[in-house]
C-alpha positions as CSV (number, residue, x, y, z in Angstrom):
1,M,78.5,3.6,19.0
2,K,76.2,2.8,15.9
3,K,79.8,2.1,13.9
4,I,80.6,0.0,16.5
5,H,77.8,-2.0,16.5
6,A,78.0,-2.9,13.2
7,L,81.9,-3.5,13.3
8,I,80.9,-6.2,15.8
9,S,77.9,-7.3,13.9
10,T,79.8,-7.8,10.8
11,L,82.2,-9.6,12.8
12,L,79.8,-11.9,14.5
13,I,77.8,-12.5,11.3
14,G,81.1,-13.1,9.5
15,G,82.0,-15.5,12.6
16,L,79.2,-17.8,12.7
17,S,81.0,-21.4,11.3
18,L,83.4,-20.8,14.6
19,P,83.3,-23.2,17.1
20,A,82.6,-20.3,19.2
21,F,79.6,-20.0,18.1
22,S,78.7,-23.6,18.4
23,G,74.8,-23.7,19.4
24,V,74.6,-19.8,20.0
25,F,72.7,-19.3,16.9
26,S,71.1,-21.5,14.2
27,S,70.3,-18.9,11.9
28,K,71.2,-15.4,11.0
29,P,70.7,-12.9,14.1
30,S,69.0,-10.3,14.7
31,D,70.6,-6.7,16.2
32,Q,68.9,-7.6,19.6
33,E,70.0,-11.3,19.8
34,I,73.5,-10.3,18.9
35,E,73.3,-7.7,21.6
36,N,71.6,-10.1,24.1
37,T,74.2,-12.5,23.3
38,L,77.5,-10.2,24.2
39,K,76.0,-9.2,27.3
40,A,75.7,-13.0,28.3
41,H,78.7,-14.3,26.9
42,P,81.5,-11.1,26.4
43,D,84.2,-13.6,25.7
44,L,82.8,-14.2,22.1
45,I,83.7,-11.0,20.5
46,L,87.6,-12.0,21.7
47,N,87.7,-14.8,20.0
48,V,86.0,-12.9,17.1
49,L,88.4,-10.3,17.2
50,R,91.5,-12.5,17.4
51,D,90.1,-14.9,14.5
52,H,89.8,-12.3,12.1
53,K,92.3,-9.5,13.1
54,S,92.5,-8.4,9.5
55,E,88.9,-7.9,8.8
56,L,88.9,-5.7,11.5
57,Y,91.9,-3.2,10.7
58,D,90.6,-2.7,7.2
59,I,86.8,-2.0,8.8
60,V,88.9,0.5,11.5
61,S,91.3,1.8,8.7
62,Q,88.1,2.4,6.5
63,A,86.2,4.2,9.6
64,F,89.2,6.3,10.3
65,Q,89.7,7.8,6.6
66,E,86.2,8.5,6.6
67,E,86.1,10.6,9.8
68,Q,89.4,11.8,8.8
69,V,87.9,12.8,5.8
70,K,84.8,14.3,7.1
71,H,86.7,16.2,9.9
72,E,88.7,18.1,6.8
73,K,85.5,18.8,5.2
74,E,83.6,20.6,8.4
75,A,87.1,21.9,9.0
76,E,87.4,23.6,5.6
77,K,83.7,24.2,5.9
78,Q,84.3,26.2,9.0
79,A,87.6,28.0,7.6
80,Q,85.5,29.2,4.6
81,K,83.0,30.7,6.8
82,E,85.1,32.4,9.3
83,E,86.9,34.2,5.5
84,N,83.8,35.0,4.4
85,E,82.9,37.2,7.9
86,A,86.1,38.5,8.2
87,F,85.7,40.1,4.5
88,K,82.8,41.8,6.0
89,N,84.0,42.7,9.1
90,P,88.0,42.0,9.3
91,Y,89.8,41.2,12.8
92,Q,91.9,44.6,13.9
93,P,95.2,43.7,15.5
94,V,97.1,46.3,17.1
95,I,99.4,48.3,14.9
96,N,100.6,51.8,16.2
97,K,103.5,53.7,16.4
98,N,105.3,51.1,18.6
99,T,104.7,48.4,16.3
100,M,107.9,46.8,14.5
101,I,106.8,46.9,10.7
102,R,109.1,45.4,8.1
103,G,108.3,47.0,4.5
104,N,106.2,50.5,3.5
105,K,104.1,51.5,6.3
106,N,101.8,52.6,4.0
107,A,101.4,49.2,2.2
108,K,98.0,48.3,0.5
109,Y,98.5,44.7,2.1
110,T,99.1,44.2,5.8
111,L,100.2,40.7,6.6
112,V,100.7,40.0,10.4
113,E,102.1,36.7,11.5
114,Y,101.8,35.1,15.0
115,S,104.4,33.0,15.2
116,D,106.9,30.3,17.1
117,F,110.4,30.1,16.1
118,E,111.0,26.6,17.1
119,C,107.8,25.5,15.2
120,P,108.3,23.2,12.4
121,Y,105.0,24.5,10.1
122,C,106.1,28.2,11.4
123,G,109.6,27.0,9.8
124,R,107.6,26.0,6.8
125,A,105.5,29.3,6.5
126,F,109.2,31.6,7.0
127,P,109.7,30.9,2.9
128,T,105.9,31.7,2.0
129,V,106.1,35.0,4.0
130,Q,109.4,35.8,2.2
131,A,107.8,35.2,-1.1
132,L,104.7,37.2,-0.4
133,R,107.0,40.2,0.6
134,K,109.1,39.6,-2.7
135,K,105.7,39.4,-4.9
136,Y,104.4,42.0,-3.7
137,G,107.1,44.7,-3.0
138,N,106.0,48.2,-1.5
139,Q,102.2,46.9,-1.5
140,M,103.1,44.3,1.6
141,R,104.2,45.2,5.2
142,F,104.8,42.5,7.6
143,I,104.6,42.4,11.1
144,Y,105.4,39.1,13.3
145,K,104.1,38.7,16.6
146,N,105.0,35.9,19.6
147,M,103.2,33.4,20.3
148,P,105.7,30.9,22.2
149,L,103.8,27.7,22.4
150,P,104.5,25.9,25.9
151,M,105.8,22.3,23.6
152,H,108.7,23.9,22.5
153,P,111.1,24.9,24.8
154,Q,113.3,27.1,22.9
155,S,110.3,29.0,21.7
156,M,110.2,31.9,24.3
157,P,113.9,32.1,24.7
158,A,114.4,32.9,21.1
159,A,111.1,35.4,21.5
160,E,112.8,37.2,24.1
161,Y,116.2,37.1,22.4
162,F,113.9,38.4,19.2
163,E,112.5,41.1,21.2
164,A,115.8,42.5,23.3
165,V,117.7,42.8,19.8
166,A,114.4,45.1,18.5
167,L,115.5,47.0,21.6
168,Q,118.8,47.5,20.1
169,S,118.0,47.7,16.4
170,Q,114.9,46.9,14.8
171,K,116.3,46.5,11.1
172,K,118.9,44.0,13.2
173,A,116.1,42.2,14.7
174,W,114.3,41.3,11.2
175,L,117.8,39.4,10.3
176,F,117.8,38.0,13.7
177,N,114.5,36.8,13.2
178,D,115.3,35.3,9.7
179,K,118.2,33.4,10.7
180,M,116.7,31.8,13.8
181,Y,114.4,30.1,10.8
182,E,117.0,29.5,8.7
183,N,118.7,27.5,11.6
184,Q,115.8,26.1,13.6
185,S,117.8,23.1,14.4
186,R,120.8,25.3,16.1
187,L,118.1,26.9,18.5
188,G,119.7,27.6,22.0
189,P,121.5,30.1,24.3
190,S,125.0,30.0,22.4
191,F,123.3,30.6,19.0
192,Y,121.7,33.8,20.2
193,K,124.1,35.3,21.6
194,Q,126.7,34.4,18.4
195,T,124.4,35.7,16.3
196,I,123.8,39.0,18.4
197,K,127.5,39.1,18.1
198,E,127.9,38.7,14.6
199,L,125.2,41.5,14.1
200,G,127.5,44.0,16.0
201,L,124.9,44.4,18.8
202,N,125.9,44.1,22.8
203,V,125.1,40.7,24.0
204,K,124.9,41.6,27.7
205,Q,122.5,44.2,27.4
206,A,120.6,41.9,25.0
207,E,120.8,39.7,27.9
208,K,119.5,41.5,30.2
209,D,116.7,42.9,28.2
210,A,115.2,39.5,27.3
211,K,114.4,38.9,30.8
212,S,113.0,42.6,31.3
213,K,109.6,43.4,31.9
214,R,109.5,45.6,29.0
215,V,110.4,42.8,26.8
216,Q,107.8,40.4,29.2
217,D,104.9,42.7,28.5
218,L,105.3,42.9,24.6
219,I,105.5,38.9,24.3
220,Q,102.4,38.6,27.2
221,A,100.4,41.3,24.5
222,D,101.2,39.2,21.4
223,I,100.0,36.4,23.0
224,K,96.7,37.5,24.4
225,E,96.2,39.0,21.1
226,A,96.8,35.9,19.6
227,E,94.2,34.5,22.2
228,K,91.8,37.0,21.3
229,F,91.4,35.7,17.3
230,G,90.9,32.5,18.2
231,F,94.7,31.2,17.4
232,T,95.5,27.6,19.1
233,G,98.4,27.2,17.1
234,T,100.9,28.2,14.8
235,P,101.8,29.8,12.8
236,G,98.4,32.0,12.5
237,F,98.1,35.0,9.9
238,L,96.0,37.9,9.3
239,L,95.8,39.6,6.2
240,N,94.0,42.7,5.8
241,G,92.4,41.2,9.1
242,I,91.2,37.7,7.3
243,P,92.7,34.8,9.3
244,V,94.8,32.0,7.8
245,R,95.2,29.4,10.6
246,G,98.2,27.3,9.4
247,A,101.3,26.9,6.9
248,Y,99.4,27.0,3.9
249,P,100.9,27.6,0.4
250,E,101.4,30.9,-1.4
251,G,98.4,30.6,-3.5
252,K,96.4,30.4,-0.3
253,F,97.5,34.1,0.5
254,I,96.9,35.5,-3.2
255,S,93.7,34.0,-3.4
256,I,92.6,36.3,-0.4
257,I,94.8,39.3,-1.9
258,D,92.6,38.8,-5.2
259,R,89.5,38.7,-3.5
260,L,90.2,41.7,-1.5
261,N,91.0,43.5,-4.8
262,H,88.0,42.8,-6.6
263,K,86.0,43.5,-3.4
264,G,87.7,46.8,-3.5
265,K,88.2,46.2,0.5
266,R,91.0,47.4,2.2
267,Q,92.3,47.2,6.2
268,E,93.1,50.5,7.3
269,P,95.9,50.3,10.3
270,A,94.9,50.6,13.5
271,K,94.8,54.1,15.2
272,G,98.3,55.7,15.4
273,G,99.3,52.7,12.7
274,A,100.1,56.1,10.4
275,E,103.3,56.5,13.0
276,A,104.7,53.2,12.7
277,S,108.3,52.6,11.6
278,T,109.7,51.0,8.9
279,K,112.1,49.0,9.0
280,N,113.7,46.1,6.4
């Protein structure tokens, strides 16, 4: 409200020579006089705004930019605070014998992604994940968890088919995963079935499994876990329990790994993690 009042004051003072103010003010008005005048003559502000459109636009634009910068700084500060806390008490995602893992099951670094196949930001994060897996090799294991968002109509069906494919072959499920992100514009039933067929799997069985309670339970468990860690958008990551909220570039993850190495930290697998399978 203070900014709005300042804006109105600026425009009014700048427009005192306008016919609309004839006989209203004889000199520079006080804040109280401006407030009283607006209450008595609300039409005055409309006249001023119409005659000072460019000035109004500049002031509003500047105010918006200032608020945006302020918001970004606050968000960055909060993210850093959360990161520092997570180094002391890492988040613990469920990793057990049923968890599908890509890479070395005993890797030093665990990258968990909560993702949406249709999300453009997740598509942007896909090559980052691939680059990290290549960079760290056997030192990094990757775990994909579903977080289909309601505004993306193909995110849930794609997640269902991904889990259905995994029931037939976890190794080929990773190939299915890659194919979805490499072809986000093609997502749809025909593309899922075509991909499953190309992978040499049973399409009819995948269709049936996609709607099964088992698959639905797996997806819902992922969603609930993401919510537990406060992820409201995608992609969301946990790198050895350290949260990364958004499609950050590779350097963000490298900086966390450098810090982990400096601190000598390492997140141990959840109970049963040593029995997790390894799939490439």
